[in-house]
Every structure is written in structure tokens, then in C-alpha cells.
N, C-alpha and C positions, 0 to 999 in steps of 0.2 A: 504493500500500500504506500509506504513512504520510502523514497529512494535513499534517504540519508542514513538508513539503518546500516547499510554496508560500510559507509564511510566512518561511522562511529566505531564499528568493530575493527576496521582496518587502521584507525587512528590517523586519518588524513585530515589534518587541521585546516589546510587551505580550502578543501572542498566543503568542509563543514561551515567555514566562515562565509563562503559564497552562497550556500544553500540556506543559511540561517534565517534571512528575512522572509523567504517564502515559507519556511517551516513555521515561523511564528504566525504568518498570515493565515495559514491553513488551520492551525489550532484555534486562532481567534475566531475564524468563521464558524467552526464547530461549537465553540464556547457560546457564541451568540445564539446559534440555532438550538442548543440544549437549554439555555436559559437558567433560571435559578434552581431548577430541579436537577440539573446536571445529567439529564437523561436525553440522549440524542435520538429522537424518534421522528424526525421530519426529513423531507427531501426524498428523491428517488433512490431506491436501493435494490440491488439484485439479491441481497441477503447471502445466504450460504449457497451460492449458485450451483445448480446441478447436483444437489445432495441426493442421497439414495431415496428412491420412491418405489412404491409397490402398489399393485392393484389386487393383490391376494387378500381375500377377506380375512379379518381378524389378525393380519400381520402388519405391525406398525411401520410407518415411514419414519423419517427423522428430520422434521422441520424445526428449525431454530428461529425463535422470534427475532425479527429484524432489529427491534429497539435494543435487545440484549447484545446483538452483534455490534451494532453501531456504537453503543456506549462502551463496549469493551475496547474497540479500536480508538475511540476518543481517549480512553485512559492510556492505551499504549502509545498513542501519538504524543500525549502530554508527557509521559514518562521519558520518551526519547528526547523531547525538548529539554526536560530537566537535566538529563545526562549530558546533552550537548552543551547546555549553558555552563555546566561544571567544567567540561573539557576546555571550553573557550574562556573560562575564568570570568563569566558574566554572572556574578553572584546574585545580583538583584533579580535577574531573570530566573536563575536556577531556583531561588527561594520561591518566586511567584508560581512557577510551574509545579514545584513540590506541593505547595498549598492547594493548587487547583486539582492535582492528582488525588490528594486526600479527600477532597469533596466528591470527586467522581467515584472513587472506591466506596465511600460511604453510601452514596446514592445507589450504586450498583448492588451493594449488599442488601439494602433495604428493599429495593424493587424486585430483585431477581433471586434472592437466596433465602431459604428457610433456616430456622435456627439449627436444624440438623445438617445443614450443608447441602441440601438438595436444591438444584437450580430449577427455576420455573419452566425452562425448556430442558427437559431431562434427556439431552442428546449428547452424543460424542463431541460434536462441535462446541456446544456450550461449555462442557467441562474442560475441553482443551483450551479454549480461549481464557476462561477464568483462571486456570492454573498456569498457563504459559505467561500471562500478563500480571500475575500476582494480585489478583483482584479479591481473593478470599482471605479472611483472617487466618493466621498461622494455625489456629486450633481446628480449622475446618478443612485444611488442605489434604490431609491424609484420608479423611472420609470421602472427600470429593474425588480423589484419585482412585480410590477403591470403587466408587460408583462408576467412574469411567471404565476401569478395567472389567467390572462386572457386566457393563453394557456390551463391551467388545466380546466377552465370552458368551453372552446370551445370544447375540446376533451371529457370532462366528464369522463376522466380516466387518469391514469398514462401512460407515453410513455417512461420512462427512462429504461436504461439497468443496468448492474452491477455497473457502476461508478456514475450514477446519482441517483439511487434509495436510497442509504443510506443518501442522503443529502436533498432530495426535501421537505419532510414534515417538517424537522427542519427549513429550509430556509423559507418556507411559514409561519411557526409559528413565527419566528424571526421578520417578517415584518407584523404581525397581521392578516394573512390570515388563521385563524384557521378553518373557515368553509370549505375552499378548502382542507386543510390537512385532516380533518375528513371525507370529502366526498371521498377522495382517499382511506382512511382506510376502510370505510364501504361498498364500492362497492363490489358487488358479481358477476358481469358479467366480462368476459374476456376483457381487462387484469386487474387484481387486485389481492390483497393478499387473498381475501376471495373466489375468483373464484375456486381455487383448492379444497377448502372445499366442494363446491357443487359437486365435483367429488370424494368425500370421502377421500381426502388427509389428512394425519396426520403428514406430514413433509413439509418443504419448497422445492419447485421444482427449478430446474435450469432455466427452461423456464416459462414464464407466461402461456403458453398453452402446457405444457407437454402432457396433454390429451386435445384434441381440443373440442370445443363445440359439435361437432357431435359424440364424443366418440372415434375417432381414435387417434392414437399416433402421436406425432411430429416425427422428424428425429430419427429413432431407433438407429442410430449409435452414437448419442450424445444427451441424454435425461435423465439426472439424476433426480431422484425424492427425493434426500436428499442432498440439496445444501444450503450453507449459504447465498449467496450474497443478495437475496431479503429479507432474514430474518433480515437484518439490521434495518428494521422498528421497531424491538424490542427496540432498543436504544431510539427511539422517544417515544414509549409507556411508557418507564420508566421515561424519562426526562420530558415529557409534560403531559401525562395523570396521571400517578402516581405522577409526579412532583419531583422526586429525582434527585438533581443536585449536582455536585462538585463545590465548591467555588474556582474559579481560584486564588483568593488571598490567600487562605489557602487550598491547594490541599491535596489529600489523605483522604478526609472526615474528616479533622480536624475541619472545620466548614462546616456544611451541609446545603444546600438550599432545602427547601421543598416548591414547588410552583405549585400545580396541576392546570390544566386548564380544566374546565368543558365544555363539548360540545359533538357533534356527537350523541346526543340522549342517551348518557350513563347515567345511574343512580347510578353506583358505580364502583369503581376500587380499586385495592390494589397491592402493589409491595414491594419488599424488596431486599436489597443488603447486602452481607456479606463483610463488610469493615475490615481493619486491627484492628479497635477498637471494632468491634462487629456488631451486626445486626442493619441496618438502615431500617425503615419501614414507609410506608405511605399508608393509606387506607381511602377512602372517600365514603360517600353515600349521595345522594340527594333524599329525600323522603318527599312528601307533603309540599314542600317549605322549608324544614329544611335541612341544610347542617351539616354533622358530619364528622370531620376529626380526625383520630387516627394516632398518630405519635410516633415512637420509636427512641430515640436518645441514642447511646451507651455512656459508661463512657469515660471520658477524651476528650469529644468533645462538641461543641456547635452547635446551628442551628439557621437559620433565616427562619421563616415560613411565607409564603404569603397566606392569606385566601381570595379568590376571592368573589366579590359581598357581601361584609360584612360591618357592621357598628360596630365600636369599642364599643359603649355604649350598644349594644345588645348582645355582645358575651360572652360566658362562657367557662371555661375550667374545666372539671370534675365537672360541676354544680356550679362553683363559678365564680364571676366576674373576668375578665382577670387580672385586676390590683392586686387582692389579691391572685392569684394563685402562690404557691411556684414553683420555678424553672424558672419562667419567669422574666427576668431582665429588659425588656422594651417592650413597644408596641406603635404603632402609626397608625393613619389613613392616607392613601395616595390614593387620588381619591376614587375609589369604592372598595379598598382592604385594609385589615388590615395586618400589619407586626408585628410579635412577635419574640423576641430574647429569646432563650431557652438554659438551661443547659441540661445535660443528664437526661434521665427519659422517662416515658410514659405519653402522654397527650391525652386528648379527647376534641376537640374544637367543640362547637355547636352554631349555629346561624340561624336566618331566612334569607333566601337567595332568590334573584331574578333570580339566574342562572337557565338556562334550558338545 
């Protein structure tokens, strides 16, 4: 929705400064539209466009109220402006938008959330928005995440449209529901990301069922077969499966987080990102109980690597004990994972793993 999000993550101060006036104008427009109630419920809106729908009797669809969606994105936009103001050292603005955000959160909770943490639109999109944008009190977030995971398990598939789809798997992962996230990724029946592949698709479709299970086409007047929105799952694949993350404390890949999560029946994965410093790469393979993780860290950067289901004393890097490997400035055991601090270079970590 807001193009400056990527610049905030990448730490590009120049572009943030250029975009800042239009960012403020956008939020001011919405603030006036929302009025003193801080609920944005006016104007034209597609809502959660092309969400799951059904004509099967007694089988629910998944429509999310537009005012809930619009208010959630009003909050998200305001929060991004607050963060941008802090980066640009505009304290007065940052304080103003922090105050506005508090009003929007309070209004969201009063209008759309029950005391037990149930949302008025009891849908996957509603819970994904509320949790991704930190709109719920801390005390209600665990319960809300469980409601989201339970809905995924009940449907056995995704029900989100354009606005919920980019968020759902990341939210599930953030709250520890990796099995549910991988289940959504691996499903091949409609609706799912892999269903179009069963129909010979080589691109992302606009609709979950651009070609229906019976082979007929959806609405011929509006049925793109090359559309980005549902392709947003790619971000989750990079961030969770390959495990390449931006460190919010040192954005722009100055310090890189490598933290792959094994699951979904996958035995290997690899991914790379071309950062301003050079190539960042992560590739892992799980074979015969042995985990191998190959990492490439570009010059003038550092990295923190999380190795899942690992024991420090059993780990090697390029065939050497971790503690004696050049380029590694520190390592530690934390629960069932090992963390290593790296300088630039190429590394090969190997260890026996209980991951499946």
C-alpha cells in the first residue's frame, strides 16, 4: 500500500526525506476522513479483494468488513510515519504520529475486538492484519493467534484475499504456528498457491481459481493470469525458509540475520538477495540426519546466524570446530539452537540435527 515501507527497512534516508511530504499528506487525508472516531469507513474500497468465496450450502466464505481493513491500514500507515519521523530525527512529528496511533489502536479495539480477543470479522485476514500491525493488547495476542491458527486448521486452506495473503504465513510463523504456515504453502487443491501449478500455470494468477477445478475459466472479463498480489508468499519463503532477514537495528543489510526454519517436509532450500554491499546467500540441506548450511556474507557487513536443532559442541564450520573457525567472532547455545556472529566471507556449517 505504501511504497516507503521498503525504504524504511533498507535504511535509505535520502528517499525517505523525498517521500516524507507525500507520506504525511496521505495520512492527513485519512485522518480527516476517519474523523474523531478514528475509524476509516468512507470512500471507495475493494476490501480484501478476491478473498475465498463459496456457493456450497452451509460452508462459510471469508468476508472481512471493509471498515476493519481500512482502519487497520490507517494504523499501519501512521505507525510507518512515526518510525520514519524517528529515523529523520523529526521528533515533533514522531510524537504526533505516536499519539495518533494510540487513538487509532484504541478505536480499533473498541469497535472490532471483544474482551476475549475475538474480532468482529472472524476471518484469517482480520486476525492477520490485527496481529501483523500490533493492533491488539499484548494480553490478547496469543489468543488471537490461536484463533487464526484454528481457522486455518478448520478450513484446511487459505481464505485470504489481496490484503491478507501477504501477511498470514508470516503472522503464523511469528507466533510459532509453522506447521499451519507450511500446510498452506504445500496444499495443491483449490484454493492454494500450488493449485495453479496443477493447471500448468507458470505465473501467479489474480484469482485463486482463474481456471476452476472443472477446467472452465473464472469471470472472463477480469481474470489475469500474471498478477503479483498472491505472489507475496515469496517474501515469506525468503524470510522463513531460506531465512534471510534484515536486522531492524542495522537496516540495509549492514548486519544480516540468517535464520532458516526447517519444516513442511522440505529437505533443502536456497535463496539469495543482491544487497547494496553485494550478494547475501543462504542454502541448507537436511540429509540422513545431517544439516548443512552454506552462507555468503558480503564485504563490509556482519551477520548473526541461527542454526536450528543444533548443539554447539557438535558443530563444525568448513570441517573445523566452530570456536576455531576464522571469521566467527562469537557463538552460543540458546535452547535447541546455536547462534554465531560472523564477519564477511563464505561459511559451511555442518551438524547432526533432529529436525524433520
